[in-house]
DSSP file (Angstrom, degrees, kcal/mol; ACC not computed):
  #  RESIDUE AA STRUCTURE BP1 BP2  ACC     N-H-->O    O-->H-N    N-H-->O    O-->H-N    TCO  KAPPA ALPHA  PHI   PSI    X-CA   Y-CA   Z-CA
    1    1 A M              0   0    0      0, 0.0    39,-2.0     0, 0.0     2,-0.3   0.000 360.0 360.0 360.0 145.5  -43.3  -64.3   38.1
    2    2 A H  B     -AB  39  69A   0     67,-2.7    67,-0.6    37,-0.2    37,-0.2  -0.824 360.0-119.0-113.0 145.0  -41.2  -65.3   35.1
    3    3 A N        +     0   0    0     35,-2.2     2,-0.3    -2,-0.3    32,-0.1  -0.463  33.8 172.1 -75.1 148.1  -41.0  -68.5   33.1
    4    4 A D        -     0   0    0      3,-0.2    34,-0.1    -2,-0.1    64,-0.1  -0.926  41.7-113.9-145.7 173.4  -37.9  -70.5   32.9
    5    5 A D  S    S+     0   0    0     -2,-0.3    -2,-0.0     1,-0.1     3,-0.0   0.365 106.4  43.8 -91.4   6.0  -36.9  -73.9   31.5
    6    6 A Y  S    S+     0   0    0      2,-0.1     2,-0.2    61,-0.0    -1,-0.1   0.740  82.6  90.1-121.2 -38.1  -36.1  -75.6   34.8
    7    7 A T  S    S-     0   0    0      1,-0.1    -3,-0.2     2,-0.0     2,-0.1  -0.471  76.5-122.3 -69.8 131.3  -38.7  -74.7   37.5
    8    8 A T     >  -     0   0    0     -2,-0.2     4,-1.9     1,-0.1     5,-0.1  -0.372   8.8-126.5 -74.5 152.2  -41.5  -77.3   37.6
    9    9 A M  H  > S+     0   0    0      1,-0.2     4,-2.3     2,-0.2     5,-0.2   0.875 111.7  57.1 -61.9 -37.5  -45.1  -76.3   37.1
   10   10 A E  H  > S+     0   0    0      1,-0.2     4,-2.2     2,-0.2    -1,-0.2   0.896 105.7  49.5 -62.3 -41.1  -45.9  -78.1   40.3
   11   11 A F  H  > S+     0   0    0      2,-0.2     4,-2.5     1,-0.2    -1,-0.2   0.912 109.0  52.1 -65.5 -41.8  -43.4  -75.9   42.3
   12   12 A V  H  X S+     0   0    0     -4,-1.9     4,-2.5     1,-0.2    -2,-0.2   0.921 109.9  49.2 -59.7 -44.5  -44.8  -72.7   40.8
   13   13 A V  H  X S+     0   0    0     -4,-2.3     4,-2.0     1,-0.2    -1,-0.2   0.921 110.7  50.6 -61.0 -44.1  -48.3  -73.7   41.9
   14   14 A Q  H  X S+     0   0    0     -4,-2.2     4,-2.8     1,-0.2     5,-0.2   0.909 111.3  47.9 -60.6 -42.8  -47.1  -74.5   45.4
   15   15 A V  H  X>S+     0   0    0     -4,-2.5     4,-3.0     1,-0.2     5,-0.8   0.914 109.6  52.4 -65.4 -42.8  -45.3  -71.2   45.7
   16   16 A L  H  X5S+     0   0    0     -4,-2.5     6,-1.7     1,-0.2     4,-0.7   0.876 114.7  43.2 -61.2 -36.7  -48.4  -69.3   44.4
   17   17 A Q  H  X5S+     0   0    0     -4,-2.0     4,-0.7     4,-0.2    -2,-0.2   0.915 120.4  40.2 -73.9 -43.6  -50.5  -71.1   47.1
   18   18 A K  H  <5S+     0   0    0     -4,-2.8    -2,-0.2    -5,-0.2    -3,-0.2   0.930 128.2  26.5 -73.8 -47.1  -48.0  -70.7   49.9
   19   19 A V  H  <5S+     0   0    0     -4,-3.0    -3,-0.2    -5,-0.2    -2,-0.1   0.869 133.9  30.5 -87.5 -39.4  -46.7  -67.1   49.3
   20   20 A F  H  <<S-     0   0    0     -5,-0.8    -3,-0.2    -4,-0.7    -2,-0.1   0.399  97.6-127.4-105.5   1.9  -49.7  -65.5   47.5
   21   21 A H     <  +     0   0    0     -4,-0.7    -4,-0.2    -6,-0.3     2,-0.2   0.859  48.7 164.4  55.8  41.9  -52.5  -67.5   49.2
   22   22 A K        -     0   0    0     -6,-1.7    -1,-0.2    -9,-0.1    -2,-0.1  -0.613  38.6-115.9 -86.8 148.8  -54.0  -68.5   45.8
   23   23 A T     >  -     0   0    0     -2,-0.2     4,-3.0     1,-0.1     5,-0.2  -0.294  35.5-101.5 -70.7 167.8  -56.5  -71.4   45.5
   24   24 A T  H  > S+     0   0    0      1,-0.2     4,-2.3     2,-0.2     5,-0.2   0.916 124.8  48.7 -57.9 -43.5  -55.5  -74.4   43.5
   25   25 A T  H  > S+     0   0    0      2,-0.2     4,-2.1     1,-0.2    -1,-0.2   0.941 113.6  45.3 -63.4 -48.3  -57.6  -73.2   40.5
   26   26 A E  H  > S+     0   0    0      1,-0.2     4,-2.5     2,-0.2     5,-0.2   0.918 113.1  51.1 -61.1 -44.1  -56.1  -69.6   40.7
   27   27 A A  H  X S+     0   0    0     -4,-3.0     4,-2.7     1,-0.2    -1,-0.2   0.899 110.2  49.0 -62.6 -41.4  -52.6  -70.9   41.1
   28   28 A N  H  X S+     0   0    0     -4,-2.3     4,-2.3    -5,-0.2    -1,-0.2   0.895 110.7  50.5 -66.0 -39.1  -53.0  -73.2   38.1
   29   29 A Q  H  X S+     0   0    0     -4,-2.1     4,-1.9     2,-0.2    -2,-0.2   0.917 113.5  44.9 -64.2 -43.2  -54.4  -70.4   35.9
   30   30 A I  H  X S+     0   0    0     -4,-2.5     4,-2.6     2,-0.2    -2,-0.2   0.921 111.6  53.2 -66.5 -43.2  -51.5  -68.1   36.9
   31   31 A M  H  X S+     0   0    0     -4,-2.7     4,-2.6     1,-0.2    -2,-0.2   0.903 109.4  48.7 -58.6 -42.4  -48.9  -70.9   36.3
   32   32 A L  H  X S+     0   0    0     -4,-2.3     4,-2.8     2,-0.2     5,-0.3   0.876 109.5  52.3 -66.9 -36.7  -50.3  -71.5   32.8
   33   33 A S  H  X S+     0   0    0     -4,-1.9     4,-2.6     2,-0.2     6,-0.6   0.925 111.4  47.2 -62.1 -44.3  -50.1  -67.8   32.1
   34   34 A I  H  X S+     0   0    0     -4,-2.6     4,-1.6     3,-0.2   -31,-0.3   0.926 114.0  48.4 -61.0 -45.3  -46.5  -67.8   33.2
   35   35 A H  H  < S+     0   0    0     -4,-2.6    -2,-0.2    -5,-0.2    -1,-0.2   0.914 121.6  31.8 -64.3 -45.7  -45.8  -70.8   31.1
   36   36 A F  H  < S+     0   0    0     -4,-2.8    -2,-0.2    -5,-0.1    -1,-0.2   0.786 129.3  33.9 -87.9 -27.8  -47.4  -69.7   27.9
   37   37 A R  H  < S-     0   0    0     -4,-2.6    -3,-0.2    -5,-0.3    -2,-0.2   0.576 101.3-120.4-104.0 -12.0  -46.8  -65.9   28.0
   38   38 A G  S  < S+     0   0    0     -4,-1.6   -35,-2.2    -5,-0.4     2,-0.3   0.232  88.7  44.4  92.5 -14.9  -43.5  -65.9   29.8
   39   39 A V  B     -A    2   0A   0     -6,-0.6     2,-0.3   -37,-0.2   -37,-0.2  -0.986  61.6-168.6-157.0 152.1  -44.7  -63.9   32.7
   40   40 A G        -     0   0    0    -39,-2.0     2,-0.5    -2,-0.3   -10,-0.1  -0.997  25.1-118.9-146.8 149.5  -47.7  -63.8   35.0
   41   41 A V        -     0   0    0     -2,-0.3     3,-0.1     1,-0.1    -8,-0.1  -0.762  20.4-174.3 -89.8 125.6  -49.2  -61.4   37.6
   42   42 A C        -     0   0    0     -2,-0.5     2,-0.3     1,-0.3    -1,-0.1   0.679  59.5 -55.5 -92.4 -21.4  -49.4  -63.0   41.1
   43   43 A G        -     0   0    0      2,-0.1     2,-0.5     7,-0.0    -1,-0.3  -0.912  46.4 -93.8 162.7 172.3  -51.2  -60.1   42.7
   44   44 A L        +     0   0    0     -2,-0.3     3,-0.0    -3,-0.1    -3,-0.0  -0.977  50.1 157.5-117.3 122.3  -51.4  -56.4   43.5
   45   45 A Y        -     0   0    0     -2,-0.5    -2,-0.1     2,-0.0     0, 0.0  -0.920  49.5 -82.5-139.2 159.4  -49.9  -55.4   46.9
   46   46 A P     >  -     0   0    0      0, 0.0     4,-2.6     0, 0.0     3,-0.4  -0.359  55.6-105.5 -57.4 151.1  -48.5  -52.3   48.7
   47   47 A Y  H  > S+     0   0    0      1,-0.2     4,-2.7     2,-0.2     5,-0.2   0.867 117.5  50.7 -53.2 -47.1  -44.8  -52.0   47.7
   48   48 A D  H  > S+     0   0    0      1,-0.2     4,-1.8     2,-0.2    -1,-0.2   0.890 113.2  45.7 -61.7 -40.5  -43.4  -53.3   51.0
   49   49 A I  H  > S+     0   0    0     -3,-0.4     4,-2.4     2,-0.2    -1,-0.2   0.916 112.7  50.5 -68.8 -42.9  -45.6  -56.4   51.0
   50   50 A A  H  X S+     0   0    0     -4,-2.6     4,-2.5     1,-0.2    -2,-0.2   0.909 109.1  52.1 -60.7 -42.3  -44.8  -57.1   47.4
   51   51 A E  H  X S+     0   0    0     -4,-2.7     4,-2.2    -5,-0.2    -1,-0.2   0.901 109.8  48.7 -61.5 -41.9  -41.1  -56.8   48.1
   52   52 A T  H  X S+     0   0    0     -4,-1.8     4,-2.3     2,-0.2    -1,-0.2   0.903 111.3  49.8 -64.3 -42.1  -41.4  -59.3   51.0
   53   53 A K  H  X S+     0   0    0     -4,-2.4     4,-2.3     2,-0.2    -2,-0.2   0.905 109.8  50.5 -65.4 -41.6  -43.3  -61.7   48.8
   54   54 A V  H  X S+     0   0    0     -4,-2.5     4,-2.2     1,-0.2    -1,-0.2   0.927 111.2  49.1 -60.7 -45.5  -40.7  -61.5   46.0
   55   55 A D  H  X S+     0   0    0     -4,-2.2     4,-2.2     1,-0.2    -2,-0.2   0.901 109.9  51.5 -60.8 -41.2  -38.0  -62.2   48.5
   56   56 A R  H  X S+     0   0    0     -4,-2.3     4,-2.6     1,-0.2     5,-0.2   0.898 108.0  51.9 -64.1 -41.4  -39.9  -65.2   49.9
   57   57 A V  H  X S+     0   0    0     -4,-2.3     4,-2.5     1,-0.2    -1,-0.2   0.928 110.1  49.0 -59.5 -45.3  -40.3  -66.6   46.4
   58   58 A H  H  X S+     0   0    0     -4,-2.2     4,-2.4     2,-0.2    -2,-0.2   0.882 111.1  49.5 -65.2 -38.6  -36.6  -66.3   45.7
   59   59 A V  H  X S+     0   0    0     -4,-2.2     4,-2.6     2,-0.2    -2,-0.2   0.946 112.7  46.5 -64.0 -48.7  -35.7  -68.0   49.1
   60   60 A L  H  X S+     0   0    0     -4,-2.6     4,-1.7     1,-0.2    -2,-0.2   0.902 113.3  49.8 -60.9 -41.1  -38.1  -70.9   48.4
   61   61 A A  H  X>S+     0   0    0     -4,-2.5     5,-3.0    -5,-0.2     4,-0.7   0.928 111.5  47.4 -64.9 -45.5  -36.8  -71.3   44.9
   62   62 A R  H ><5S+     0   0    0     -4,-2.4     3,-1.1     1,-0.2    -2,-0.2   0.924 110.5  52.5 -61.5 -43.9  -33.1  -71.3   46.0
   63   63 A E  H 3<5S+     0   0    0     -4,-2.6    -1,-0.2     1,-0.3    -2,-0.2   0.847 113.1  44.8 -60.3 -34.0  -33.9  -73.8   48.7
   64   64 A A  H 3<5S-     0   0    0     -4,-1.7    -1,-0.3    -5,-0.2    -2,-0.2   0.493 117.4-113.3 -89.1  -4.6  -35.6  -76.1   46.2
   65   65 A G  T <<5S+     0   0    0     -3,-1.1    -3,-0.2    -4,-0.7    -2,-0.1   0.750  71.8 132.7  80.1  24.8  -32.7  -75.7   43.6
   66   66 A F      < -     0   0    0     -5,-3.0    -1,-0.3    -6,-0.2    -2,-0.1  -0.820  57.5-140.2-109.3 149.6  -34.8  -73.8   41.1
   67   67 A P        +     0   0    0      0, 0.0    -5,-0.1     0, 0.0    -1,-0.0   0.103  44.3 158.4 -91.4  23.4  -33.9  -70.5   39.2
   68   68 A L        -     0   0    0    -11,-0.1     2,-0.4    -7,-0.1    -7,-0.1  -0.186  25.8-154.6 -53.5 131.5  -37.4  -69.1   39.5
   69   69 A R  B     -B    2   0A   0    -67,-0.6   -67,-2.7    -8,-0.1     2,-0.4  -0.891  14.8-179.8-111.8 141.8  -37.5  -65.4   39.2
   70   70 A C        +     0   0    0     -2,-0.4     2,-0.3   -69,-0.2   -12,-0.1  -0.996   7.8 178.5-135.7 139.2  -40.2  -63.1   40.6
   71   71 A S        -     0   0    0     -2,-0.4     2,-0.4     2,-0.0    -2,-0.0  -0.871  15.3-140.2-136.4 169.4  -40.2  -59.3   40.2
   72   72 A L        -     0   0    0     -2,-0.3     2,-0.4   -21,-0.0    -2,-0.0  -0.953   3.6-149.6-132.4 154.3  -42.3  -56.3   41.1
   73   73 A E        -     0   0    0     -2,-0.4     2,-0.3     2,-0.0   -23,-0.0  -0.977  17.2-170.0-121.7 135.2  -43.4  -53.2   39.4
   74   74 A G              0   0    0     -2,-0.4    -2,-0.0     1,-0.1     0, 0.0  -0.805 360.0 360.0-121.8 164.3  -44.1  -50.0   41.3
   75   75 A E              0   0    0     -2,-0.3    -1,-0.1     0, 0.0    -2,-0.0   0.411 360.0 360.0 -99.6 360.0  -45.6  -46.7   40.4
């Protein structure tokens, strides 16, 4: 997940909990990593599952009016 100047930290935490099933503590740690480093790892998944999760993040962000970006890296 990538940092931007518009998406709220609270929304990022909600997405991490809803899409990636992170606990509140885990979601906050990842959100802070995204905020301070510009990017954060949400998890390691098989490619098809990761692709679905990225798509879900983008849908939720668009619905909420945020430009949140999420990407995946494959081998």
